[in-house]
GUDONU-578978 format. One record per residue (C-alpha): residue number from 1; residue in one letter; x, y, z. Coordinates in steps of 0.25 Angstrom, whole numbers, plus 5000, padded with zeros to 4 digits. Example, Ala and Ser with C-alpha at 12.3 -4.5 7.8 and 13.67 -1.06 7.14 Angstrom:
% GUDONU-578978
(1, A, (5049, 4982, 5031))
(2, S, (5055, 4996, 5029))
% end
This chain:
% GUDONU-578978
(1, M, (5057, 5041, 5036))
(2, Q, (5043, 5040, 5032))
(3, K, (5039, 5045, 5018))
(4, V, (5025, 5052, 5019))
(5, M, (5015, 5058, 5009))
(6, I, (5005, 5068, 5014))
(7, V, (4992, 5068, 5006))
(8, G, (4984, 5081, 5007))
(9, G, (4990, 5095, 5008))
(10, G, (4980, 5101, 5018))
(11, K, (4982, 5105, 5032))
(12, G, (4983, 5091, 5037))
(13, G, (4993, 5087, 5026))
(14, S, (5001, 5100, 5029))
(15, A, (5001, 5097, 5044))
(16, V, (5006, 5083, 5042))
(17, L, (5017, 5088, 5033))
(18, E, (5022, 5098, 5043))
(19, L, (5022, 5087, 5054))
(20, M, (5029, 5076, 5046))
(21, S, (5039, 5085, 5040))
(22, E, (5044, 5088, 5054))
(23, S, (5047, 5073, 5056))
(24, E, (5059, 5066, 5051))
(25, A, (5052, 5053, 5051))
(26, F, (5043, 5057, 5039))
(27, Y, (5047, 5062, 5025))
(28, I, (5035, 5069, 5018))
(29, D, (5036, 5064, 5004))
(30, C, (5025, 5072, 4998))
(31, M, (5012, 5079, 5000))
(32, A, (5000, 5077, 4991))
(33, D, (4988, 5086, 4988))
(34, T, (4980, 5090, 4976))
(35, N, (4981, 5105, 4981))
(36, E, (4995, 5110, 4978))
(37, A, (4992, 5122, 4986))
(38, A, (4988, 5114, 4999))
(39, E, (4994, 5118, 5012))
(40, G, (5001, 5105, 5014))
(41, I, (5006, 5105, 4999))
(42, L, (5012, 5119, 5001))
(43, A, (5019, 5115, 5014))
(44, A, (5024, 5102, 5008))
(45, K, (5031, 5110, 4997))
(46, A, (5037, 5120, 5007))
(47, R, (5043, 5108, 5014))
(48, N, (5048, 5102, 5000))
(49, V, (5039, 5090, 5001))
(50, R, (5034, 5085, 4988))
(51, T, (5019, 5088, 4985))
(52, V, (5010, 5080, 4975))
(53, T, (4996, 5083, 4970))
(54, S, (4992, 5068, 4970))
(55, W, (4996, 5058, 4981))
(56, S, (4995, 5046, 4972))
(57, S, (5006, 5051, 4963))
(58, V, (5016, 5048, 4974))
(59, M, (5011, 5035, 4979))
(60, D, (5022, 5028, 4972))
(61, R, (5032, 5034, 4982))
(62, E, (5035, 5026, 4994))
(63, L, (5027, 5032, 5005))
(64, D, (5027, 5028, 5020))
(65, I, (5016, 5037, 5024))
(66, I, (5004, 5044, 5017))
(67, I, (4996, 5054, 5025))
(68, D, (4983, 5058, 5020))
(69, T, (4978, 5071, 5025))
(70, T, (4967, 5074, 5015))
(71, G, (4956, 5068, 5023))
(72, D, (4950, 5062, 5011))
(73, P, (4947, 5047, 5013))
(74, T, (4947, 5044, 4998))
(75, V, (4961, 5049, 4997))
(76, F, (4965, 5041, 5009))
(77, E, (4960, 5028, 5003))
(78, E, (4966, 5031, 4990))
(79, I, (4980, 5033, 4996))
(80, K, (4978, 5020, 5004))
(81, M, (4975, 5012, 4991))
(82, K, (4987, 5017, 4984))
(83, M, (4998, 5018, 4995))
(84, G, (5009, 5008, 4997))
(85, K, (5008, 4997, 5007))
(86, Q, (5019, 5003, 5016))
(87, T, (5013, 5017, 5016))
(88, I, (5005, 5022, 5028))
(89, L, (4993, 5030, 5025))
(90, I, (4989, 5040, 5036))
(91, P, (4975, 5048, 5035))
(92, G, (4975, 5063, 5038))
(93, S, (4968, 5060, 5052))
(94, V, (4978, 5050, 5056))
(95, A, (4990, 5059, 5051))
(96, H, (4985, 5070, 5060))
(97, I, (4985, 5061, 5072))
(98, L, (4998, 5055, 5068))
(99, A, (5004, 5069, 5066))
(100, N, (4999, 5072, 5081))
(101, L, (5005, 5059, 5086))
(102, F, (5018, 5061, 5079))
(103, E, (5020, 5075, 5084))
(104, E, (5016, 5070, 5098))
(105, K, (5026, 5058, 5097))
(106, N, (5037, 5067, 5093))
(107, K, (5034, 5076, 5105))
(108, L, (5034, 5063, 5113))
(109, I, (5047, 5058, 5108))
(110, N, (5054, 5072, 5109))
(111, K, (5049, 5073, 5124))
(112, L, (5054, 5058, 5126))
(113, E, (5068, 5062, 5120))
(114, N, (5069, 5074, 5129))
(115, V, (5065, 5067, 5142))
(116, S, (5074, 5055, 5138))
(117, A, (5086, 5065, 5136))
(118, N, (5084, 5072, 5149))
(119, R, (5082, 5059, 5157))
(120, N, (5095, 5053, 5151))
(121, L, (5103, 5066, 5154))
(122, I, (5099, 5065, 5168))
(123, L, (5101, 5050, 5170))
(124, N, (5114, 5048, 5161))
(125, A, (5121, 5061, 5163))
(126, I, (5122, 5063, 5178))
(127, T, (5125, 5077, 5182))
(128, E, (5124, 5076, 5197))
(129, G, (5137, 5075, 5205))
(130, M, (5140, 5062, 5211))
(131, L, (5148, 5059, 5223))
(132, V, (5150, 5045, 5228))
(133, I, (5157, 5041, 5242))
(134, D, (5161, 5027, 5247))
(135, R, (5157, 5021, 5260))
(136, E, (5169, 5029, 5266))
(137, G, (5164, 5042, 5261))
(138, Y, (5175, 5044, 5250))
(139, V, (5171, 5049, 5237))
(140, T, (5171, 5039, 5225))
(141, I, (5163, 5046, 5214))
(142, F, (5163, 5060, 5210))
(143, N, (5157, 5063, 5196))
(144, N, (5158, 5074, 5186))
(145, S, (5146, 5081, 5190))
(146, A, (5151, 5081, 5204))
(147, E, (5164, 5087, 5200))
(148, R, (5156, 5098, 5192))
(149, I, (5146, 5101, 5204))
(150, T, (5157, 5102, 5215))
(151, N, (5168, 5107, 5206))
(152, T, (5177, 5097, 5212))
(153, K, (5186, 5087, 5204))
(154, R, (5183, 5072, 5206))
(155, G, (5198, 5069, 5210))
(156, A, (5196, 5079, 5222))
(157, V, (5184, 5071, 5227))
(158, I, (5186, 5056, 5224))
(159, G, (5191, 5049, 5237))
(160, K, (5189, 5060, 5246))
(161, Y, (5180, 5059, 5259))
(162, I, (5166, 5065, 5256))
(163, L, (5166, 5074, 5268))
(164, E, (5180, 5080, 5263))
(165, I, (5173, 5084, 5250))
(166, I, (5159, 5087, 5255))
(167, P, (5159, 5089, 5270))
(168, S, (5143, 5090, 5271))
(169, S, (5141, 5077, 5262))
(170, G, (5130, 5068, 5267))
(171, L, (5135, 5055, 5259))
(172, L, (5141, 5049, 5272))
(173, R, (5128, 5051, 5279))
(174, V, (5121, 5044, 5267))
(175, M, (5130, 5032, 5269))
(176, E, (5127, 5032, 5284))
(177, T, (5112, 5032, 5283))
(178, G, (5111, 5025, 5269))
(179, E, (5100, 5035, 5265))
(180, P, (5101, 5043, 5253))
(181, E, (5099, 5058, 5253))
(182, E, (5093, 5065, 5241))
(183, N, (5094, 5079, 5236))
(184, Q, (5102, 5085, 5248))
(185, Y, (5107, 5099, 5247))
(186, V, (5122, 5101, 5249))
(187, S, (5130, 5114, 5249))
(188, I, (5145, 5114, 5249))
(189, R, (5150, 5126, 5256))
(190, E, (5164, 5126, 5251))
(191, T, (5160, 5126, 5236))
(192, G, (5146, 5132, 5238))
(193, I, (5140, 5121, 5229))
(194, E, (5126, 5117, 5232))
(195, F, (5120, 5104, 5227))
(196, I, (5110, 5094, 5229))
(197, T, (5114, 5079, 5232))
(198, S, (5108, 5066, 5234))
(199, R, (5116, 5056, 5243))
(200, I, (5114, 5041, 5241))
(201, P, (5121, 5029, 5248))
(202, L, (5128, 5018, 5240))
(203, V, (5123, 5005, 5245))
(204, S, (5129, 4992, 5240))
(205, S, (5122, 4979, 5237))
(206, E, (5124, 4974, 5251))
(207, N, (5117, 4986, 5256))
(208, E, (5129, 4993, 5261))
(209, I, (5132, 5008, 5260))
(210, I, (5145, 5009, 5252))
(211, G, (5145, 5024, 5249))
(212, A, (5136, 5036, 5245))
(213, F, (5134, 5045, 5233))
(214, S, (5128, 5059, 5230))
(215, L, (5122, 5065, 5218))
(216, F, (5123, 5080, 5218))
(217, K, (5120, 5092, 5210))
(218, E, (5122, 5107, 5211))
(219, R, (5109, 5113, 5217))
(220, T, (5106, 5121, 5205))
(221, E, (5108, 5109, 5196))
(222, V, (5098, 5101, 5205))
(223, V, (5088, 5112, 5204))
(224, E, (5089, 5112, 5188))
(225, L, (5089, 5097, 5187))
(226, A, (5076, 5097, 5196))
(227, E, (5069, 5106, 5186))
(228, Q, (5074, 5098, 5174))
(229, I, (5069, 5085, 5181))
(230, T, (5055, 5092, 5184))
(231, D, (5054, 5095, 5169))
(232, L, (5059, 5082, 5164))
(233, K, (5048, 5075, 5173))
(234, E, (5037, 5084, 5167))
(235, V, (5042, 5080, 5153))
(236, Q, (5042, 5065, 5157))
(237, T, (5029, 5066, 5163))
(238, M, (5023, 5072, 5151))
(239, L, (5030, 5062, 5141))
(240, E, (5025, 5050, 5149))
(241, A, (5011, 5056, 5149))
(242, I, (5011, 5058, 5134))
(243, I, (5016, 5043, 5132))
(244, Q, (5006, 5037, 5142))
(245, S, (4994, 5044, 5137))
(246, S, (4997, 5041, 5122))
(247, D, (4988, 5030, 5115))
(248, E, (5000, 5026, 5107))
(249, A, (5008, 5014, 5113))
(250, I, (5022, 5020, 5116))
(251, S, (5035, 5013, 5122))
(252, V, (5048, 5020, 5124))
(253, V, (5061, 5012, 5126))
(254, D, (5075, 5018, 5130))
(255, D, (5088, 5017, 5121))
(256, R, (5090, 5003, 5126))
(257, G, (5076, 4998, 5122))
(258, Y, (5071, 4997, 5136))
(259, G, (5056, 5002, 5139))
(260, L, (5055, 5016, 5145))
(261, L, (5040, 5020, 5143))
(262, I, (5027, 5014, 5138))
(263, N, (5013, 5020, 5138))
(264, P, (4999, 5013, 5142))
(265, A, (4996, 5012, 5127))
(266, Y, (5008, 5003, 5125))
(267, S, (5004, 4994, 5137))
(268, R, (4990, 4993, 5131))
(269, I, (4995, 4988, 5118))
(270, T, (5007, 4979, 5122))
(271, G, (5001, 4974, 5136))
(272, L, (5014, 4978, 5143))
(273, T, (5016, 4986, 5155))
(274, K, (5026, 4997, 5159))
(275, N, (5033, 4987, 5168))
(276, E, (5034, 4977, 5156))
(277, V, (5041, 4987, 5147))
(278, I, (5048, 4998, 5154))
(279, G, (5063, 4995, 5156))
(280, K, (5061, 4982, 5147))
(281, P, (5067, 4980, 5133))
(282, A, (5059, 4985, 5122))
(283, A, (5056, 4971, 5116))
(284, I, (5048, 4968, 5129))
(285, D, (5035, 4971, 5122))
(286, I, (5037, 4964, 5109))
(287, Y, (5030, 4950, 5106))
(288, E, (5033, 4950, 5091))
(289, G, (5043, 4959, 5084))
(290, E, (5056, 4967, 5086))
(291, S, (5057, 4978, 5096))
(292, M, (5056, 4991, 5088))
(293, H, (5062, 4999, 5100))
(294, M, (5075, 4991, 5099))
(295, K, (5075, 4993, 5084))
(296, V, (5073, 5008, 5085))
(297, L, (5084, 5009, 5096))
(298, K, (5093, 5001, 5086))
(299, T, (5090, 5008, 5073))
(300, K, (5086, 5022, 5079))
(301, K, (5075, 5022, 5068))
(302, P, (5060, 5022, 5071))
(303, V, (5051, 5010, 5067))
(304, R, (5037, 5011, 5063))
(305, G, (5025, 5001, 5060))
(306, V, (5031, 4988, 5066))
(307, N, (5022, 4977, 5069))
(308, M, (5024, 4970, 5082))
(309, R, (5018, 4962, 5093))
(310, V, (5019, 4967, 5108))
(311, G, (5016, 4963, 5122))
(312, P, (5010, 4951, 5128))
(313, K, (4997, 4952, 5120))
(314, H, (5006, 4952, 5107))
(315, K, (4999, 4965, 5102))
(316, E, (5002, 4968, 5088))
(317, V, (5007, 4982, 5086))
(318, I, (5014, 4992, 5077))
(319, V, (5026, 4999, 5083))
(320, N, (5033, 5012, 5079))
(321, V, (5046, 5015, 5087))
(322, A, (5055, 5027, 5086))
(323, P, (5068, 5030, 5092))
(324, I, (5070, 5041, 5103))
(325, I, (5083, 5049, 5099))
(326, V, (5087, 5061, 5108))
(327, E, (5099, 5069, 5102))
(328, G, (5103, 5058, 5093))
(329, A, (5103, 5048, 5104))
(330, L, (5093, 5036, 5105))
(331, K, (5086, 5036, 5118))
(332, G, (5075, 5025, 5115))
(333, S, (5063, 5023, 5106))
(334, V, (5048, 5025, 5107))
(335, G, (5038, 5015, 5101))
(336, V, (5023, 5017, 5098))
(337, I, (5015, 5005, 5097))
(338, H, (5002, 5003, 5089))
(339, D, (4992, 4992, 5091))
(340, V, (4989, 4985, 5078))
(341, S, (4975, 4980, 5083))
(342, E, (4971, 4995, 5084))
(343, I, (4977, 4998, 5070))
(344, Q, (4969, 4986, 5065))
(345, S, (4957, 4991, 5071))
(346, L, (4958, 5004, 5064))
(347, T, (4961, 4997, 5051))
(348, H, (4949, 4988, 5053))
(349, E, (4940, 5001, 5055))
(350, L, (4947, 5007, 5043))
(351, N, (4944, 4995, 5034))
(352, R, (4929, 4995, 5039))
(353, A, (4928, 5009, 5035))
(354, R, (4934, 5006, 5021))
(355, Q, (4924, 4995, 5020))
(356, I, (4913, 5005, 5023))
(357, I, (4918, 5014, 5013))
(358, R, (4919, 5003, 5002))
(359, T, (4905, 5000, 5004))
(360, L, (4901, 5014, 5000))
(361, Q, (4909, 5013, 4987))
(362, A, (4915, 5002, 4978))
(363, K, (4919, 4990, 4988))
(364, Y, (4929, 4982, 4980))
(365, S, (4942, 4983, 4974))
(366, F, (4950, 4974, 4964))
(367, D, (4956, 4968, 4977))
(368, D, (4943, 4962, 4980))
(369, I, (4942, 4955, 4967))
(370, I, (4947, 4941, 4969))
(371, G, (4953, 4932, 4958))
(372, T, (4967, 4930, 4951))
(373, S, (4962, 4922, 4939))
(374, E, (4964, 4927, 4925))
(375, E, (4949, 4928, 4924))
(376, M, (4949, 4937, 4935))
(377, M, (4962, 4945, 4933))
(378, L, (4957, 4950, 4919))
(379, P, (4944, 4957, 4924))
(380, I, (4952, 4963, 4936))
(381, E, (4962, 4969, 4927))
(382, Q, (4951, 4974, 4917))
(383, A, (4944, 4980, 4929))
(384, K, (4956, 4987, 4935))
(385, L, (4959, 4993, 4921))
(386, S, (4944, 4997, 4919))
(387, A, (4945, 5004, 4933))
(388, S, (4956, 5014, 4928))
(389, T, (4946, 5018, 4917))
(390, P, (4932, 5025, 4917))
(391, A, (4927, 5015, 4907))
(392, T, (4914, 5008, 4910))
(393, V, (4916, 4993, 4915))
(394, L, (4907, 4981, 4912))
(395, L, (4909, 4970, 4921))
(396, R, (4904, 4957, 4916))
(397, G, (4903, 4943, 4923))
(398, E, (4894, 4934, 4929))
(399, S, (4886, 4937, 4942))
(400, G, (4895, 4935, 4954))
(401, T, (4909, 4937, 4947))
(402, G, (4912, 4951, 4954))
(403, K, (4908, 4961, 4944))
(404, E, (4904, 4971, 4955))
(405, L, (4917, 4968, 4962))
(406, F, (4924, 4973, 4949))
(407, A, (4916, 4985, 4949))
(408, H, (4920, 4989, 4963))
(409, A, (4934, 4987, 4960))
(410, I, (4934, 4995, 4947))
(411, H, (4928, 5007, 4954))
(412, N, (4938, 5006, 4966))
(413, E, (4950, 5005, 4956))
(414, S, (4945, 5017, 4948))
(415, E, (4947, 5032, 4949))
(416, R, (4932, 5033, 4954))
(417, K, (4934, 5024, 4966))
(418, F, (4932, 5036, 4976))
(419, N, (4919, 5039, 4970))
(420, K, (4906, 5031, 4970))
(421, F, (4904, 5017, 4966))
(422, V, (4889, 5014, 4963))
(423, R, (4884, 5000, 4961))
(424, V, (4871, 4997, 4953))
(425, N, (4865, 4983, 4951))
(426, C, (4857, 4986, 4938))
(427, A, (4849, 4973, 4940))
(428, A, (4845, 4976, 4954))
(429, I, (4837, 4989, 4952))
(430, S, (4824, 4989, 4945))
(431, E, (4823, 4995, 4931))
(432, S, (4814, 5006, 4936))
(433, L, (4824, 5011, 4946))
(434, L, (4837, 5008, 4939))
(435, E, (4837, 5020, 4930))
(436, S, (4834, 5030, 4942))
(437, E, (4844, 5023, 4951))
(438, L, (4855, 5024, 4940))
(439, F, (4853, 5038, 4934))
(440, G, (4844, 5045, 4945))
(441, Y, (4832, 5053, 4943))
(442, E, (4827, 5067, 4944))
(443, E, (4816, 5072, 4953))
(444, G, (4802, 5068, 4948))
(445, A, (4807, 5058, 4938))
(446, F, (4797, 5048, 4943))
(447, T, (4787, 5045, 4954))
(448, G, (4794, 5044, 4967))
(449, A, (4807, 5050, 4962))
(450, R, (4815, 5057, 4973))
(451, R, (4814, 5072, 4975))
(452, G, (4827, 5078, 4969))
(453, G, (4829, 5065, 4960))
(454, K, (4840, 5055, 4963))
(455, T, (4854, 5053, 4959))
(456, G, (4857, 5040, 4951))
(457, L, (4868, 5030, 4954))
(458, F, (4876, 5035, 4942))
(459, E, (4876, 5049, 4948))
(460, E, (4880, 5043, 4961))
(461, A, (4892, 5036, 4955))
(462, N, (4896, 5049, 4948))
(463, H, (4912, 5049, 4947))
(464, G, (4911, 5035, 4952))
(465, S, (4907, 5021, 4947))
(466, I, (4894, 5014, 4945))
(467, F, (4893, 4999, 4944))
(468, L, (4881, 4994, 4936))
(469, D, (4879, 4979, 4939))
(470, E, (4871, 4970, 4930))
(471, I, (4871, 4981, 4919))
(472, G, (4865, 4971, 4910))
(473, E, (4852, 4972, 4917))
(474, L, (4850, 4987, 4914))
(475, P, (4837, 4990, 4907))
(476, A, (4838, 4996, 4893))
(477, S, (4833, 5010, 4897))
(478, I, (4844, 5011, 4908))
(479, Q, (4855, 5005, 4898))
(480, A, (4852, 5017, 4889))
(481, K, (4854, 5027, 4901))
(482, L, (4866, 5020, 4906))
(483, L, (4872, 5021, 4891))
(484, R, (4870, 5036, 4892))
(485, V, (4877, 5037, 4905))
(486, L, (4889, 5029, 4900))
(487, Q, (4890, 5037, 4887))
(488, E, (4887, 5051, 4891))
(489, Q, (4891, 5050, 4906))
(490, E, (4878, 5057, 4910))
(491, L, (4865, 5053, 4915))
(492, I, (4850, 5058, 4916))
(493, R, (4842, 5055, 4928))
(494, V, (4828, 5049, 4927))
(495, G, (4819, 5060, 4924))
(496, G, (4830, 5070, 4921))
(497, T, (4835, 5078, 4909))
(498, N, (4849, 5082, 4913))
(499, S, (4861, 5074, 4911))
(500, I, (4870, 5072, 4923))
(501, P, (4885, 5069, 4920))
(502, I, (4891, 5058, 4927))
(503, D, (4905, 5051, 4928))
(504, V, (4902, 5037, 4932))
(505, R, (4910, 5024, 4929))
(506, V, (4901, 5013, 4925))
(507, I, (4905, 4998, 4929))
(508, A, (4894, 4989, 4924))
(509, A, (4893, 4974, 4927))
(510, T, (4884, 4963, 4921))
(511, N, (4883, 4947, 4921))
(512, I, (4875, 4946, 4908))
(513, N, (4880, 4945, 4894))
(514, L, (4878, 4959, 4889))
(515, E, (4881, 4955, 4874))
(516, Q, (4869, 4945, 4875))
(517, A, (4860, 4956, 4882))
(518, I, (4864, 4966, 4870))
(519, R, (4860, 4955, 4860))
(520, K, (4846, 4953, 4867))
(521, G, (4844, 4968, 4868))
(522, N, (4845, 4969, 4883))
(523, F, (4857, 4978, 4884))
(524, R, (4861, 4990, 4875))
(525, E, (4873, 4987, 4867))
(526, D, (4878, 5002, 4868))
(527, L, (4878, 5001, 4883))
(528, Y, (4885, 4988, 4882))
(529, F, (4897, 4994, 4874))
(530, R, (4897, 5006, 4884))
(531, L, (4898, 4997, 4896))
(532, N, (4907, 4986, 4890))
(533, R, (4919, 4996, 4888))
(534, M, (4927, 4988, 4899))
(535, P, (4921, 4974, 4901))
(536, I, (4926, 4966, 4912))
(537, F, (4922, 4951, 4912))
(538, I, (4923, 4944, 4926))
(539, A, (4924, 4929, 4925))
(540, P, (4915, 4920, 4932))
(541, L, (4920, 4912, 4944))
(542, R, (4920, 4899, 4936))
(543, K, (4930, 4905, 4926))
(544, R, (4940, 4909, 4937))
(545, K, (4939, 4898, 4947))
(546, G, (4954, 4900, 4951))
(547, D, (4949, 4912, 4959))
(548, I, (4940, 4904, 4967))
(549, K, (4950, 4902, 4978))
(550, E, (4954, 4916, 4980))
(551, L, (4939, 4920, 4979))
(552, A, (4935, 4910, 4990))
(553, E, (4946, 4915, 4999))
(554, H, (4941, 4929, 4997))
(555, L, (4927, 4926, 4999))
(556, I, (4929, 4918, 5012))
(557, H, (4936, 4930, 5018))
(558, K, (4924, 4939, 5014))
(559, I, (4914, 4929, 5019))
(560, N, (4922, 4927, 5032))
(561, Q, (4920, 4942, 5035))
(562, E, (4906, 4942, 5031))
(563, Y, (4902, 4929, 5039))
(564, G, (4912, 4931, 5051))
(565, R, (4919, 4918, 5047))
(566, S, (4934, 4914, 5047))
(567, I, (4935, 4905, 5035))
(568, E, (4950, 4904, 5032))
(569, G, (4950, 4898, 5018))
(570, I, (4946, 4887, 5009))
(571, T, (4952, 4874, 5005))
(572, V, (4958, 4871, 4991))
(573, E, (4947, 4859, 4990))
(574, A, (4936, 4869, 4992))
(575, I, (4942, 4879, 4982))
(576, K, (4942, 4868, 4972))
(577, K, (4927, 4865, 4974))
(578, L, (4924, 4879, 4972))
(579, Q, (4932, 4880, 4959))
(580, G, (4924, 4868, 4954))
(581, Y, (4911, 4876, 4954))
(582, D, (4907, 4885, 4942))
(583, W, (4902, 4897, 4951))
(584, P, (4890, 4902, 4943))
(585, G, (4888, 4913, 4954))
(586, N, (4903, 4916, 4953))
(587, V, (4910, 4923, 4965))
(588, R, (4897, 4927, 4972))
(589, E, (4893, 4912, 4972))
(590, L, (4907, 4908, 4977))
(591, E, (4905, 4918, 4989))
(592, N, (4891, 4913, 4991))
(593, I, (4896, 4898, 4992))
(594, L, (4908, 4902, 5001))
(595, G, (4899, 4910, 5010))
(596, R, (4889, 4898, 5011))
(597, T, (4901, 4889, 5014))
(598, I, (4907, 4897, 5025))
(599, I, (4893, 4899, 5032))
(600, F, (4891, 4884, 5033))
(601, M, (4906, 4881, 5038))
(602, K, (4908, 4879, 5053))
(603, L, (4914, 4890, 5061))
(604, T, (4926, 4881, 5064))
(605, E, (4929, 4879, 5049))
(606, T, (4938, 4889, 5043))
(607, I, (4942, 4883, 5029))
(608, I, (4932, 4880, 5018))
(609, D, (4934, 4866, 5013))
(610, I, (4928, 4859, 5001))
(611, Q, (4916, 4853, 5010))
(612, H, (4912, 4867, 5014))
(613, I, (4909, 4870, 4999))
(614, P, (4895, 4867, 4995))
(615, D, (4893, 4854, 4987))
(616, F, (4887, 4861, 4974))
(617, I, (4901, 4868, 4972))
(618, E, (4905, 4856, 4963))
(619, D, (4915, 4854, 4951))
(620, N, (4909, 4853, 4937))
(621, T, (4897, 4843, 4938))
(622, P, (4894, 4832, 4928))
(623, L, (4883, 4841, 4923))
(624, K, (4893, 4853, 4920))
(625, Q, (4903, 4843, 4914))
(626, E, (4892, 4838, 4905))
(627, K, (4887, 4852, 4901))
(628, A, (4901, 4856, 4898))
(629, A, (4904, 4844, 4889))
(630, R, (4891, 4846, 4881))
(631, P, (4894, 4854, 4869))
(632, E, (4885, 4866, 4866))
(633, A, (4875, 4864, 4855))
(634, Y, (4871, 4873, 4845))
(635, V, (4858, 4880, 4849))
(636, S, (4849, 4884, 4837))
(637, G, (4843, 4898, 4837))
(638, K, (4856, 4905, 4842))
(639, T, (4862, 4917, 4835))
(640, L, (4875, 4916, 4828))
(641, M, (4881, 4925, 4839))
(642, E, (4877, 4915, 4850))
(643, I, (4882, 4903, 4842))
(644, I, (4896, 4911, 4840))
(645, D, (4896, 4914, 4855))
(646, R, (4894, 4900, 4859))
(647, H, (4905, 4895, 4850))
(648, E, (4915, 4906, 4854))
(649, A, (4912, 4902, 4869))
(650, K, (4915, 4888, 4866))
(651, V, (4928, 4891, 4859))
(652, I, (4932, 4900, 4871))
(653, Q, (4929, 4889, 4881))
(654, E, (4937, 4879, 4873))
(655, A, (4949, 4888, 4872))
(656, I, (4948, 4891, 4887))
(657, H, (4948, 4876, 4890))
(658, M, (4960, 4874, 4881))
(659, Y, (4968, 4885, 4888))
(660, K, (4963, 4880, 4902))
(661, G, (4956, 4893, 4905))
(662, N, (4968, 4902, 4902))
(663, K, (4961, 4914, 4896))
(664, T, (4973, 4921, 4891))
(665, L, (4977, 4909, 4882))
(666, T, (4963, 4907, 4878))
(667, A, (4962, 4921, 4873))
(668, K, (4975, 4920, 4866))
(669, A, (4970, 4907, 4859))
(670, L, (4957, 4913, 4855))
(671, G, (4964, 4926, 4849))
(672, I, (4957, 4935, 4859))
(673, S, (4960, 4944, 4871))
(674, V, (4959, 4939, 4885))
(675, R, (4949, 4950, 4888))
(676, N, (4941, 4946, 4875))
(677, L, (4941, 4931, 4880))
(678, Y, (4935, 4935, 4893))
(679, Y, (4924, 4944, 4886))
(680, K, (4920, 4932, 4877))
(681, M, (4920, 4922, 4889))
(682, E, (4911, 4932, 4897))
(683, K, (4902, 4934, 4885))
(684, L, (4901, 4920, 4881))
(685, E, (4900, 4915, 4895))
(686, V, (4912, 4905, 4893))
% end
């Protein structure tokens, strides 16, 4: 029995509840709706079905099916993100279609059961009287129905000459002519019985007539049977018309597992004709897998969602099979086949739709951030922690390390993920336009201002997130306005006087040393403290070279999609060569190098090897070694703070070298936290 949760208590949810409650195949575990007075919620309570106001509160329960009838795509996506791997999520539109198909299928199966029952009754329980004579004309068989119809005991007939019993019998004539006589009217004067009979000669394998037999019924029974057969043919014709016109591929077998019926959709998917299936064992269509018809006939239980390959084309399909049980007796099974390629096509279209949606909002999640090194896991953990809070986040790191990727992931992990995510490159917009772009302007604020004014990016991001990239490039005047927004959660448009309240989560990023910018007077210290509540330092690629292999494989897959190539991987030697380079451009430079490499590879080459990597990607050159060996000299004219920073950086470098790059042991030896160590390494550019 499938455990089901219905999300949405409106008319759609109420209808699904009513339909599925009538089926023994489903168990309605609960119904969720924020409105406790909704039609579906009231109906659920009347049926003693548990109701909740939040569907997420019961996601820890083992659910087989979740049906979303809200019609809200955001609710559908949220459920999809949180549901278990084994759970099936059905949107309201599909639920409506499935409900109709489910009802039609039940009707179809019921009709099939009735027809099968009538057919078996006719074939297996013979109600006609049967009388058989040998070549001499003496009676050899006289069945129970014959006794009932003629009101004559079998003992008084067996062994008697046929004309002694029925003087007008035509069985002797049938033996003489060898021609059958069908539906002949007979009346026995002595008893007044009227019946209809069919006389058939018995012919041996040597084509010799060895007797004859008749099947007869009372005339009134024949008339009634004719009416029943007429009705049965009408039902059978209707049933076959329904199955033949269905787009679902259907196959039916009897209780022994031999094919009874298939429809054109079945032939289209499997490539098998009626002659190849009807009357043949159920496994005739299977290329790979076990016959689900035989399994159902053995267990008398339905099976659903089984992957198989069928037919001469080895078509990959998903099969649902259910037993046909009439009055407690197993009569066969019916199977419905779904083409996997059609499902994959629909899934592809769904993924394309998701990609389009993602371009309208934050594109990336934490799953898109590649790296398992200690240097990468720490900022990922910090970012996930920050996502659960409304605090301002400051992403710090060199250009190309993935700061924007982190900003997208933080937004998508937060409670604001269904609201807007606005991206602003503070260095890409001129100072004269930046203020009006960020905060908007009122009508007439300046020459050329749009009539009615303009909404700024902060207002567009209301209730969402705004990503301020290159925050260190903000002019001093805009820094002051940004500080007010962060402090007061309100802004004033250019040329305006009224404060506009806003609820925006600020995620900032910079690749410059803000502490030095403060000392030089280029960045406000009070704004720095507002932004620096949750600093996250993203290590450059040269400090996490262990991630290069995983990054390269991810980027190769991405470049394959962009360039239409089919590069399968990269060799260990090529990875070592990439790891020997310091990557001043970080991941962005790595992607550039791999993209260039793939462009110049031959179309027949599928593996990136060491010779494909440009020659300037080298291990440490003698010039680098000489520079590393040369001690830093004291430079006159430096401030005490700068000299202390130099010495502190040298101490940290030596400690990291001593502990072979292990940041946890290094921090412990220096008596500071790991987070503080990363802060100092970023600040001092260690």
